[in-house]
Structures are given as C-alpha cells and as structure tokens.
C-alpha positions in Angstrom: 58.6 -69.1 -7.2 61.8 -69.7 -9.3 62.9 -72.5 -7.0 59.5 -74.2 -7.2 59.7 -73.8 -11.1 63.0 -75.4 -11.4 62.2 -78.3 -9.1 59.0 -78.9 -11.4 60.9 -78.8 -14.5 63.6 -81.1 -13.2 60.9 -83.5 -12.1 59.1 -83.5 -15.7 62.5 -84.1 -17.3 63.5 -86.9 -15.2 60.0 -88.4 -15.6 60.4 -88.6 -19.4 63.6 -90.6 -18.7 62.2 -93.2 -16.2 62.4 -96.7 -17.2 60.1 -99.7 -16.5 62.4 -100.9 -13.7 63.0 -97.5 -12.1 60.9 -95.2 -10.0 60.7 -91.4 -10.0 61.6 -91.3 -6.4 64.8 -93.0 -7.2 65.8 -90.7 -9.9 65.1 -87.6 -7.8 67.1 -88.8 -5.0 69.7 -86.0 -4.2 68.4 -83.9 -6.9 65.5 -81.9 -5.4 66.5 -79.1 -3.1 64.1 -79.1 0.0 63.7 -75.7 1.4 64.4 -75.6 5.0 61.7 -73.9 7.3 63.0 -70.7 8.7 62.6 -70.0 12.4 60.0 -67.2 12.9 61.1 -64.0 14.6 58.7 -62.0 16.6 59.6 -58.3 15.9 57.0 -57.1 18.4 58.8 -58.9 21.3 60.4 -56.9 24.0 63.3 -59.5 23.9 64.4 -60.8 20.5 66.6 -63.8 21.2 69.4 -64.2 18.6 72.3 -66.6 18.7 75.5 -66.9 20.9 73.8 -65.1 23.8 73.0 -62.2 21.6 69.8 -60.4 21.9 67.8 -57.2 20.8 65.3 -55.3 23.0 64.6 -52.4 20.7 64.9 -51.3 17.0 64.0 -47.7 16.6 64.0 -44.9 14.3 63.7 -41.1 14.9 64.4 -38.0 13.0 66.9 -35.4 14.1 63.7 -33.1 14.6 62.4 -35.6 17.1 59.8 -37.1 15.0 59.5 -40.8 16.1 59.3 -42.7 13.1 59.4 -46.5 14.2 59.9 -48.7 17.1 59.3 -52.4 17.5 58.5 -52.4 21.3 56.3 -50.0 23.2 58.2 -50.9 26.5 61.3 -49.2 25.3 59.9 -46.3 23.3 61.5 -43.7 25.7 64.8 -44.6 24.1 63.7 -42.6 21.1 63.5 -39.3 23.2 66.7 -40.2 24.9 68.2 -40.5 21.5 67.1 -37.2 20.4 68.5 -35.5 23.7 71.9 -37.3 23.1 72.0 -36.3 19.6 71.5 -32.7 20.6 74.7 -32.8 23.0 76.7 -34.8 20.5 76.0 -32.2 17.6 76.2 -29.1 19.7 78.6 -29.4 22.8 80.7 -32.3 21.6 80.8 -31.2 18.0 80.3 -34.7 16.6 78.1 -37.6 15.4 76.2 -39.8 18.0 77.8 -43.2 17.9 77.2 -45.6 20.9 76.1 -45.8 24.5 76.6 -48.5 27.2 74.4 -48.9 30.0 74.8 -50.6 33.4 71.6 -52.1 35.1 71.2 -50.9 38.7 69.5 -54.2 39.4 71.4 -56.9 37.6 74.7 -54.9 37.0 74.6 -56.3 33.4 76.1 -54.0 30.6 74.1 -53.5 27.7 74.5 -51.1 24.6 73.0 -48.9 22.1 74.5 -48.4 18.7 73.5 -45.4 16.7 73.5 -44.6 12.9 72.7 -40.9 11.7 72.1 -40.6 8.0 69.8 -38.2 6.0 68.7 -36.4 9.2 67.3 -39.7 10.6 68.8 -41.8 13.5 68.5 -45.6 13.6 69.3 -47.3 16.8 69.5 -50.8 18.1 69.6 -51.6 21.8 70.6 -55.1 23.5 73.6 -57.4 23.6 75.4 -58.0 20.3 79.1 -57.4 18.7 79.4 -54.0 17.3 80.1 -55.0 13.8 77.1 -57.1 13.4 74.9 -54.3 14.9 76.3 -51.7 12.5 75.4 -54.3 9.7 71.8 -54.3 11.1 71.7 -50.4 11.2 73.0 -50.1 7.5 70.2 -52.5 6.5 67.5 -50.7 8.4 68.8 -47.5 6.8 68.7 -49.0 3.2 65.3 -50.5 3.5 63.6 -47.5 5.4 64.8 -45.1 3.0 63.2 -47.0 0.2 59.7 -47.0 2.2 59.9 -43.2 2.7 61.2 -42.1 -0.6 59.6 -38.8 -1.9 58.0 -38.4 1.5 58.5 -35.6 4.0 59.4 -37.8 7.1 58.4 -35.1 9.7 55.1 -34.6 8.1 53.8 -38.3 7.8 50.2 -38.9 8.8 49.4 -41.6 11.3 48.0 -43.7 8.6 51.2 -43.5 6.7 53.4 -44.2 9.8 51.0 -47.3 10.4 51.5 -48.7 6.8 55.2 -48.1 7.1 55.4 -49.9 10.4 53.6 -52.9 8.9 56.1 -53.1 5.9 59.0 -52.5 8.1 58.1 -55.3 10.6 58.4 -57.7 7.6 61.6 -56.2 6.4 63.2 -56.4 9.8 62.2 -60.1 10.2 64.2 -60.9 6.9 67.2 -58.6 8.3 67.3 -60.5 11.5 67.0 -63.9 9.8 70.0 -62.9 7.9 71.8 -61.7 11.1 71.6 -65.3 12.4 73.5 -66.6 9.4 76.5 -64.4 9.5 77.9 -65.5 12.8 81.3 -66.2 11.2 81.4 -63.3 8.6 82.1 -60.5 11.1 85.1 -60.6 13.6 84.1 -59.5 17.1 87.5 -57.7 17.4 87.2 -54.1 17.7 89.3 -51.7 15.6 91.9 -50.1 17.7 91.9 -46.4 18.4 94.3 -44.1 16.5 95.1 -42.1 19.7 97.2 -43.6 22.4 96.0 -41.2 25.1 92.7 -39.8 26.6 92.5 -36.1 27.0 90.0 -34.4 29.4 87.9 -31.6 28.7 85.6 -31.6 31.7 85.3 -33.1 35.0 82.2 -33.2 37.4 81.2 -34.8 40.7 77.6 -35.1 41.6 75.4 -36.7 44.2 71.6 -37.8 43.4 71.7 -35.5 40.2 73.1 -32.5 42.1 76.2 -30.9 40.6 78.9 -30.7 43.5 82.0 -29.8 41.4 82.3 -28.8 37.8 85.4 -28.0 35.9 85.8 -27.1 32.3 89.2 -27.1 30.7 90.3 -25.6 27.4 88.1 -24.3 24.6 87.6 -27.4 22.6 83.9 -27.8 23.6 81.3 -25.4 22.4 79.1 -24.5 25.3 76.4 -21.9 24.8 74.9 -19.9 27.7 72.4 -17.1 28.0 73.2 -13.5 28.8 76.3 -11.5 28.3 79.1 -11.4 30.8 82.3 -9.2 30.8 84.3 -11.3 33.3 86.1 -14.3 32.0 85.4 -15.8 35.5 81.7 -15.3 35.2 81.8 -16.8 31.7 83.7 -19.8 32.8 81.3 -20.5 35.7 78.2 -20.1 33.4 79.7 -22.6 30.8 80.5 -25.1 33.7 76.9 -24.7 35.1 75.3 -25.2 31.8 77.4 -28.4 30.9 76.8 -29.8 34.3 72.9 -29.3 34.1 72.9 -30.9 30.6 75.0 -33.9 31.8 73.1 -34.5 35.0 69.8 -34.3 33.0 70.9 -37.2 30.7 72.2 -39.3 33.7 68.9 -38.7 35.6 66.7 -39.3 32.6 68.5 -42.5 31.6 68.3 -43.9 35.2 64.7 -43.0 35.6 63.4 -44.4 32.4 65.6 -47.6 32.0 66.8 -48.4 35.6 70.3 -48.3 34.2 73.1 -45.8 34.6 75.1 -44.7 31.5 78.7 -45.8 31.6 79.9 -44.0 28.5 78.4 -42.3 25.5 80.8 -42.0 22.3 80.5 -39.2 19.7 82.3 -39.8 16.5 84.4 -36.8 15.4 86.1 -38.6 12.3 87.6 -41.9 11.4 88.4 -43.6 14.7 88.3 -40.2 16.4 86.0 -39.9 19.4 84.8 -37.8 22.2 83.3 -39.6 25.3 80.9 -38.7 28.2 81.6 -41.2 30.7 80.2 -41.9 34.4 81.7 -43.6 37.2 79.6 -44.7 40.1 81.5 -44.1 43.6 80.6 -44.7 47.2 77.7 -42.9 48.9 75.8 -42.2 45.7 78.3 -40.0 44.2 79.1 -40.0 40.5 82.2 -38.8 38.7 81.5 -37.7 35.0 84.2 -36.9 32.5 84.1 -35.4 28.8 87.4 -36.6 27.2 88.7 -37.4 23.7 91.0 -40.0 22.3 91.4 -43.6 23.5 88.6 -45.0 25.7 90.9 -48.0 26.7 92.7 -45.5 28.9 89.5 -44.6 30.9 90.0 -47.1 33.8 93.5 -46.2 34.2 92.5 -42.5 34.4 89.8 -43.0 36.8 92.2 -45.1 39.0 94.4 -42.1 39.3 91.7 -39.7 40.2 89.8 -41.9 42.7 92.4 -41.5 45.5 92.0 -37.7 45.3 88.2 -38.0 45.8 88.3 -40.6 48.7 88.3 -38.2 51.6 85.5 -35.8 50.3 82.9 -38.7 49.4 83.4 -40.7 52.5 80.0 -39.2 53.9 76.7 -38.8 51.9 76.1 -35.4 50.5 74.2 -33.1 52.9 73.7 -30.2 50.5 76.6 -28.2 51.9 79.3 -27.5 49.1 81.7 -25.8 51.4 83.5 -29.1 52.2 84.3 -29.6 48.5 85.9 -26.3 47.8 89.4 -27.8 48.6 88.7 -30.9 46.5 87.8 -28.5 43.6 91.1 -26.6 43.9 92.9 -30.1 44.1 91.2 -31.3 41.0 91.8 -28.2 39.2 95.6 -28.3 40.1 95.6 -31.9 39.0 94.2 -31.4 35.6 96.3 -28.1 35.1 99.4 -30.0 35.3 98.2 -32.4 32.7 95.0 -33.2 31.1 96.4 -36.3 29.1 96.4 -39.7 30.3 98.5 -42.5 28.6 
C-alpha cells in the first residue's frame, strides 16, 4: 500500500507542475517504480524447482515427541517419522543433535540430502538438492515464522482444526521465504566450513547383508548404548551392546530404503561447534553393506573405506547364505585392525 500511495502522491505533485506543452507521461518517465510480478511458487508440489539446478521435495516440521506438525507434500510425509527415529539415535546413542543426512537413489544413483534444525523441541527439515548454507537459512526462517504461529500453544496438543489453520497460514509464509531464497544466490557462498579435526575416529564397525547383521564391533566407551537385562560378564555386556546397536542401525537403513528407494550414505550428528559424529553406509558387492560410527573429519571417510575394503574382499565374494561361521575369521581380522588404531588421517 505504501508503494501505491507514494506513486499516487508523486503523480499528483507532477500533475500540478505540468505545462501546456508537456504531458504527464513525459514528466513521469523514469519516475514511477513499476512493481515486477513475482513468479508463483506451488508449495503443495512434490517438486519445487528453484534456481541453479536446486530443488526442494519436502519442507517438514515435527516435534521431538513425534507430533507431526507440518509437511508440504503427502508423497514424502514418511520423512517425518524417519526424522524422529534419527533424532532418537542422535540424542541417545550418538549423544548429539541431528544435523544432516545424505541419500543415494538406488534407481538414479543421484545424491540428495536432508538438513535438520532442532529448536524448542521442534525439528525442522528440508529435503532436496541445495547448498547447505542456503538450506540453513530456509530452516531458520521456518523456525522464526512457525514459532510466531504457535506462540502460547502446546504443540503436542493441537487440534486438527488448529493444525489445518496453521498449515494454511504457513503455506503463504513459505511461498514468501522461497521467493526470497531465489534472490539470495550470490549472498551465501557454497563453500563448506572446514572441519576442526584432521582425523576420523571409529567407534563401531558393522557388516550386513539384506538388513541381517553379519559382523558388529563396538570400540571404546564413547557411545551410550542401553540394553535390557543385567549381565555380570563384560563379554556378555559387550555382545549385547553390539547387538542392540546393530539392530538400530539396520532398522534405520531398511526403513530408509523401503520408504525412499534410497540408501543413506551418511547421517551427521552435531556434538558442538564443527564437532560431529557420523553414521555412514557403504554399499559393497553382493548386497553387502559396511556401516561405521565415527567422529571427526568426514573428508577422511573415503580414504578410510579404501583401507578397509581389501580386508573384506574375500569374505563378501559370494552372497550371504545365512551361515555366520565363514565370517568369524574376518571379525577377528577387523577387531585386530581397529585395535591397532581407530584413527584415520
């Protein structure tokens, strides 16, 4: 309204100064600001195309208590449940805050990612292809405006009507946020902040086939793994911890693949400033997967995997038959390898 008022006032002022040999159009030339029509963004779309080959498939919000609060696309709503499952592992076993996840499509082999923001017991997420810094900006904006909408409300006790009204208002807000996003291409650098650590330290190694744990090895006491029952033997405690950890990791991998058609490459949990733990997955031959829980510099991951793969080569040359005995020697070899050093530079 202020723009229209200013233009109208400017028009009237100029009209009073127009002479007999001049026209209003001539006087207004270059004076009136013509508002450009902004491109409409369909929030309800399963694919929101942005600029520079960037896109978003899902914008979602869920509470840490598993109350689903918002999603722009029904097609990807399962990511909200997956987010809560990841958040549980992040805060319990990994002892940090859910930060990021990358997915590799089984069909197209394309890598997509999900960025998370956890604030006020609410998890905000964005899924697609985009630079991390701009996605982080979107998440911060989502948090800012959503908290305004739910102020003085108990988010886990919202009625269906309240959720519907919030969704309608938030859709309009998201259109504004994404229009602003398309204008900040040159504001944020795509360059990532370097990791503080110069090494990657392994806490857990697992080998699986079709969601069946073949080998599980837990090292050190950095991870907090709860297990049922009481055991006197340290060996039994270690074995139970490894089994519980393997079960949770395999459930995450199977759930993700079953719902998304993609396998997770890595999941990042933030411990502090530029301090991360990672759950990583590496697809091997004959449907085997190597999974690792590590901490430090993710840039060392491929180098570490390259050192480990020759040790696995003989054991995975045939598909898994259900017999674990052939893997006993490999388990001993891997345990010895990590006992010598769990750090990779």
